[in-house]
C-alpha atoms as one frame of an Amber mdcrd trajectory, in Angstrom:
protein
  -0.021   0.020   0.037   2.886   2.379   0.791   4.421   1.510  -2.641   1.131
   2.261  -4.308   0.846   5.615  -2.695   4.477   6.459  -3.557   3.906   5.571
  -7.215   0.750   7.582  -7.291   2.540  10.496  -5.747   4.825  10.589  -8.726
   1.986  10.514 -11.275   2.210  13.768 -13.047  -0.609  13.110 -15.552  -3.961
  14.907 -15.387  -5.851  11.686 -16.018  -7.139   8.770 -13.977  -9.560   8.551
 -11.090  -9.783  10.521  -7.825 -11.926   9.114  -4.790 -13.062  12.039  -2.673
 -15.093  11.806   0.628 -17.242  14.444   2.235 -20.242  14.684   4.653 -23.543
  14.389   2.786 -24.483  18.041   3.132 -21.055  19.377   2.018 -21.015  16.805
  -0.863 -24.447  17.901  -2.139 -24.609  21.562  -1.555 -20.908  22.755  -1.695
 -18.873  20.262  -3.639 -21.147  18.982  -6.472 -21.118  22.142  -8.569 -17.307
  22.377  -8.359 -16.831  18.725  -9.110 -18.973  19.033 -12.172 -17.002  22.061
 -13.362 -13.647  20.314 -12.679 -14.826  17.290 -14.741 -15.697  19.575 -17.633
 -12.237  21.089 -17.481 -10.509  17.721 -17.116 -12.452  15.135 -19.157  -9.713
  12.400 -18.553 -10.176  12.535 -14.841 -12.953  10.417 -13.143 -14.430  11.516
  -9.825 -15.633   9.018  -7.355 -17.547  10.928  -4.565 -18.327   9.178  -1.353
 -20.902  11.100   0.754 -20.241  10.165   4.321 -18.837  11.624   7.564 -17.471
   8.365   8.671 -13.639   8.291   8.832 -12.100   6.803   5.742  -8.458   5.809
   5.829  -6.600   7.886   3.285  -3.448   5.742   4.034  -5.325   2.684   2.817
  -6.591   4.441  -0.356 -10.118   4.295   0.752 -10.108   7.898  -0.431  -7.511
  10.139  -2.067  -8.982  13.430  -0.757 -11.183  14.127   2.222 -13.371  17.255
   3.017 -14.180  17.363   6.607 -15.967  19.720   9.117 -13.853  19.497  12.307
 -11.625  21.387  14.703  -9.252  18.381  14.886  -8.191  17.150  11.591  -6.044
  13.871  11.711  -2.430  14.573  12.314  -1.143  12.133   9.806  -2.831  14.024
   6.844  -1.895  17.380   5.322  -4.325  19.894   3.973  -5.687  23.348   4.154
  -8.360  24.914   6.370 -10.800  26.683   4.178 -12.788  28.739   6.669 -15.087
  28.467   9.642 -18.236  26.533   9.392 -21.015  28.106  11.494 -24.401  26.618
  12.440 -27.730  28.044  13.215 -31.067  26.857  14.547 -33.810  26.559  11.820
 -37.508  25.921  11.769 -40.290  26.318   9.296 -42.439  29.540   9.511 -45.526
  27.529  10.364 -43.811  25.826  13.336 -42.587  29.118  14.584 -46.011  30.716
  14.305 -47.553  27.929  16.329 -44.855  27.922  18.961 -43.903  31.436  19.547
 -43.492  31.503  23.287 -41.642  28.306  23.894 -38.071  28.009  25.389 -35.446
  25.743  23.697 -36.191  23.102  26.314 -39.840  23.229  25.380 -39.465  23.056
  21.647 -39.671  19.864  19.622 -36.414  18.955  17.876 -35.404  17.321  14.588
 -31.889  15.886  14.939 -29.207  14.138  13.102 -28.378  10.922  14.786 -25.568
  10.961  17.355 -23.394   8.889  15.003 -23.541  11.714  12.524 -20.183  13.372
  13.435 -20.737  16.392  11.200 -23.204  17.884  13.762 -22.062  18.730  17.296
 -25.595  19.289  18.477 -26.642  15.959  19.866 -24.052  16.440  22.600 -24.842
  20.141  23.050 -28.711  19.444  23.352 -28.114  16.726  25.938 -25.851  18.961
  27.960 -27.635  22.198  27.971 -31.322  21.192  27.045 -31.649  17.732  28.584
 -35.463  18.030  28.924 -36.048  18.882  25.191 -37.769  16.216  23.202 -36.503
  14.885  19.840 -39.496  13.863  17.672 -37.494  12.860  14.459 -33.892  11.735
  13.970 -32.003  10.475  10.999 -28.429  10.040   9.691 -29.694  11.444   6.331
 -29.288  15.153   6.003 -32.004  15.622   3.434 -34.468  13.637   5.598 -33.753
  15.901   8.561 -34.232  19.008   6.355 -37.474  17.731   4.927 -38.812  16.994
   8.472 -38.002  20.492   9.686 -39.564  22.026   6.519 -42.740  19.967   7.278
 -43.086  21.719  10.700 -42.002  18.794  13.000 -39.685  20.913  15.084 -36.486
  23.005  15.317 -33.301  21.709  13.880 -29.605  22.710  14.018 -27.987  23.009
  10.532 -24.696  24.468   9.076 -25.664  27.803   7.789 -24.807  27.008   4.106
 -27.514  24.352   4.302 -30.105  26.053   6.335 -29.893  29.480   4.674 -30.326
  27.908   1.170 -33.728  26.507   2.175 -36.491  28.966   1.350 -38.907  27.107
   3.625 -36.705  27.400   6.659 -35.918  30.383   8.876 -32.801  30.855  10.896
 -34.072  31.658  14.390 -30.788  32.202  16.126 -26.981  31.761  15.811 -25.365
  29.149  17.722 -22.682  29.639  20.464 -19.151  30.073  19.174 -17.951  26.851
  20.773 -20.129  25.049  18.338 -18.322  26.494  15.281 -16.200  24.063  13.391
 -13.831  24.492  10.511 -14.039  23.134   6.847 -10.805  21.254   5.869  -9.592
  19.776   2.684  -7.072  16.877   3.518  -4.859  14.470   1.535  -2.272  11.855
   2.475   1.165  13.340   2.426   2.267  10.631  -0.216  -0.292  12.128  -2.618
   0.690  15.827  -2.422   2.636  15.715  -5.591   0.067  13.695  -7.571  -1.042
  16.038 -10.442  -4.768  15.144 -10.588  -5.206  15.206  -6.783  -3.263  18.423
  -6.507  -5.309  19.972  -9.277  -8.610  19.032  -7.631  -7.458  20.332  -4.213
  -6.461  23.744  -5.777  -9.742  23.841  -7.753 -11.828  23.095  -4.640  -9.935
  25.638  -2.565 -10.659  28.378  -4.992 -14.284  27.514  -5.335 -15.075  27.108
  -1.633 -13.198  30.440  -0.880 -15.852  32.174  -3.044 -18.450  30.516  -0.865
 -16.931  31.602   2.356 -19.661  34.076   3.358 -22.324  31.338   3.212 -20.262
  28.747   4.985 -19.488  31.214   7.752 -23.111  32.118   7.982 -22.662  35.863
   7.237 -26.070  37.465   6.623 -26.362  40.052   3.826
């Protein structure tokens, strides 16, 4: 496996395949347009996108490049921090109208499952609002968003997801300690691989343009 990484690291051709992993929401809302544009520019490169927040071992070639939302990227990878990733609390207008006077403890919640590491909120909710009730949970981002849009309850989302949903309203910003960072990571042996390096540079440029949305900056 080490020999395979070393040989791939010396590959200077802009052709071949790249396996990239990212959390589902990041993959769908942030990366997909950039990956499509990259493929148009480099038709000899094939992209294999794995939408998951589960840790994939870059050293075992389970992925060549990883996009992660974390404050503690693995020490054995190299990469670049793109920007902060802020979260907000969202709900549908109908839910808010029907529950105007409730505290966070009294609200119903729609949550990502605890195993979904992209969200720090399950731990936050249990610590600061232990009496609150979760009425719907899923490890599928789109299912969580859909449930909130249908008025089932409040839900914490990264701002680039929540703010892009016209049927959801950001009710409040979250505490600074819940802010994470967006990272692009590769294995050190692949840093000179032409196609991996080209994709990393391309994504850094594209995501930099989306920085206000990712950091939750309102117009």
